[in-house]
N, C-alpha and C positions, 0 to 999 in steps of 0.2 A: 390922391394928389395928381394934378394935371401937369404933364410934362410938355416942355417946348422942344422943338427940334435942336436948338442950340445946346440945351442942357444935357442931352444924351449923345452928343457927337463924340465919336471915339477918335483915337489917335492913329489907328492902323487902317490903311486903305488896302483892301484885299485885291486891288489890281496888282500891287507890287508884293504883297505878303502872300504866304502860302500856309495852308492848314497843316502841311507836312512837307519836309524837305529831305532830299536825298543827298547822300555823301558817298563819293567814290573813293575807296581806300586802295591805293596801289600796292601796299605791302601784301605779300602772299601768305595765306594761312589755310588750314583745312577748314571744313564747314563749321565744326564745333568751336574752333578757336575764333573764327570770324564772328560767330554768334556771341561768344563771350565778350569780344572786343566791342561790338556794337551795343550790347546791353550796358557796358560800362561807360562808354563815351557818349552814346546817343540814346536811342530808344530800343532798337532791335535791328536785326537783319531786315532788309527791305521787303515790305509787302507790296505787291504790284496789283493794282485793282482794275486797270483798263489800258487801252492803247495810248491814252494821254500820258499815263505813268511811264509806259515804255519809251516814249519820245523823250521824256524828262531824264530817264536813266541814260539813254544814248548820248544826250547832250551833256550830262554831268560827267561822263567818262572822257570828254574832251578828245574824241577821235581815236581812242585806243581800239585796235582791232584784235581783241583777245576775248577771253571768257571771264565772267565774274560771278561769284556766288550771289544768289538771292535767298530770301528766307523761306524757301519751300523745301520740305523734305518728306520722304515717303515713310509713314509711320506703320510699324507692324502691330502696334497695340490699339489700333482704332478700326472700326468697321468702315467698309466702303460706303461713302455718302453720295447721294444724288445731288447734282448741280445743274443749273441752266448755264449755257455758254455765254449768253448776253450778260455783261456785268450789271449788278443791281437787281436782277430778277431772282427772287428767292424761291427755292423749290419747296412746295408743300404737297404732301401726298393726298390726292383726292380720290384714291381708289381706282384710278385708271390703270388698266393692264397694258404693259408695253412689251414689245419684243426686244430682248436684251442680247446684244452681240458684242463680245470683247469689251464689256464695260460701257458701251454706248447704247443709245436707244433709238429705235426707228418705228415709224408707222408707215402705212402704205399710201402711195400717191404716184401718179405718172411723173417720170423724170427723164430728161433727155441726156444728161451728162452723168456718168457714173464715176464716183470717187470714193476713197475710203473716208472715214469720219474726219480725221485731221486735215486732209486735203480739202474736204468740203468746207470745213470751218475756215481755212485759209482763204478759199475762194470767196466766201461770203463776206469776210472781213476786208478783203482787197477790193471787192466790187460793190458791196452794199454796206450793211452794218454788221450782221452776224447771222449765224444759223437761227432759224425761228425758235424763240424761247418764251416759255410761259404759256399758260392755258388761254390767256386772252388772244395771243398771237395765233395759237393753234385754232381757236374758234374762228378767227378772221380767215385763216387759210382754208377752212372747210366751206367757206362761202363760194369759193371758185369751183369750177367743174373738176371733179376728182375721178381718177381711175384707180382701181384697187388690184392691180396685177403685179406691180413691182414695188420693192421697198424704197423709201426715201429717208434720208437722215434728217433728224431734228436736233436742236441744240441741247439735248439732255445726255448727261454722262455721269458716271460715278467713279470715285477713286479713293485712295487712302493718303493722298498728298495733303499736307497741312502746313499752314504758315507758322513761322516761329513765334509770332506775337499773339497767336490764337485767333486771328481774324478769320472770318468765314468767307472771305473773298473767293468767288468761284472762277476768277479769271485764270485761264491757262493759255499758253502761247507756244506749244510744243512744235518743234521743227521736224520730228521724225517719230517713228515707232520707238518706244522706250526700250532701252537695253535692260536685261534682267540683272538684278543684283545691285545696281547703282541707285542709291537712295536719296541723293541730294541734287538740287536743280541749279543750273547755271544759265545765264543769259549770254548769248553771243553778241558782242558789241559791234555789230554791223548795222547796215541800214534798216533791216527788219527786226533785229533784236530777238530772233527766235530762241527758244529754250531747248536744252537737252538735259538728260540726267547724267550724273558723273559719280565717280567714287568719292565718298565724303572725305577721304583722307588725302585727296589731291590738294596741292598747294595752288591757290588762285587768289587774285584780288577779289574784292567784294563790295557790295553796296549796303550801307546802313541807312536808316532814316530817323529823323527827329519828328516826333508828334507834337504839333503846336496847339492841340486842343486837349482838354481834360474833362472827364465826367466827374461831377461832384455829387456824391451820394448823400447829400443833406437836403432836407425838405425846407424850401424857402419860398416866399412870395417872389413875384418877378422883380420887384424893386429891391428886395433883400439880396436876390441872386445877382442883380446888376452890380450892387455895391461890393458884394463879396468878390466877384471876378475882378473888379477894378482895384480893390485893395490888395488882392493876393496874386493876380495874374495880369491880364490886359483888359479884357472886356467879355461880355456875353458873346457867344459865337455868332458870326454872320455866315450865310450861305448864299453865294452868288452864282453858282452854276451846278450842273448835275454831278460833276466829279466831287465837289465839296459836299453835296447832299449825301452821296454814297459814303464818303469818309466819316461824316458826322453820324450817320445812322448806324454805322458799325459800333460806335461808342454808346449810342443811345440804347442799343440792345441789352446792355448790361445794367441799365437803370433799375431801381427798386420801385419806381412809380410808373403809372400808365403813360405819363407824358414827361418830357423834359423841356424846361424853358430855353428858348433861343433869344438872341438879341433883336427881336422883332417887336415893334411897337406901333400902335395906332395913334396918330395925332388927330385929336378931335378938332383942334383949331384949324389945321390945314386939310383935314379930311383925306388923309392917305396913310398907308403903311410905310415904314422905313426901318432900316437897320441902324442899330446904335453906332456902328462904325461909319455912318454917314453914307452908306451905299444905297442906291436906288433899288427897290424891289423889282428887278427886271425878270430874273428867274423866279418862278413861282411853283409851289408844290402843295397848294391848299387841298384839303380833303373835300371841301365843298365850296362852290361859288356863291353860296347863300349870303345875303346881305344882313349880317348880324354884327356889323362894326359898332363899337361903343367907345366912349371916352376912357373907359377903364379896361380896355382889351389889350392883351399882349399875345405873342405867338409862341406856340409850343409844338414839339414834334411827338407824334405817336410812337411809343417805344416798341410796339408790336405791329402786326399787319403790314401795311405798305409804307410805314414811316412818313406819312404825310403830315402837313402842318395843320394845326387847328387854332381857332381863335377862342381864347379863354379869359374870363375875368381874372385880373392879375393878383387878386388876394388869395387865390388857391396856392397851395404849397406843393412843389414838385422838386425832384432832382433837376440839375441844370448843367449846361456845358459851357466852359470858359475857353476863350482863345488865350494862348500864352504870350503871343507877340503880335 
């Protein structure tokens, strides 16, 4: 069946809509009570994935200069897990041997400014993007002239902190060396929104979030998935920026198929790709720039690897992701 652009236009423009929404709750509760409240009223205690999320939290708190629980707690029942500091870069063990100091990792290179790991991360986020993260960035770094006499920090760390909703987000925004014994995280509602750990029994306001996307673990063609989402939710999901890509790929990780359908469709008549929500495909995350466009092509996300988009004949059957609003 050939689709026209008008037929698949959605009702939600993602300039104004969000794939997830934060809610600041002024009532004070301990961390567990806050978690129970958020799971009952919304989705869960807030997961924070990047600096964009931090700005949204601070804005949502409407100028309160206090502390608020987020959904991060230190789990005694899990092993320490390696993460890259840069959001969206996933750690995969490639057999490289690292020097481990206080839960963080470093390799050797000349450095003019000496800082501890947290201060180095702050500096990089304030002045650039982040500490160097991922093997691709490390390979790029080795192309410059190196000296092997003093250590330098990279964005690799490991910890036992986990998000309440089970997200694998590696984003951490600590303000200080963590105090021993305090197992729950709060964000300080100031300009920077730095985090610290606190006694989980303390009474504090908190942040919840509402997830506006859902993974459907049913195998359907792209057209069947489109109608399912429109009949039961809002539409097949659209991804218009890197933050949305990272949010959707967290859901895609739990799929039972190698790909999940997105609301991405090729118009044979107009010869371009578009989102069913009527968004222009400005942000792109294609696995290949190869010209394999076809009248029966739709877009899907790889559920493993780098979670890039692929162009697939739309009669294949996969899980899919719907937007709720």
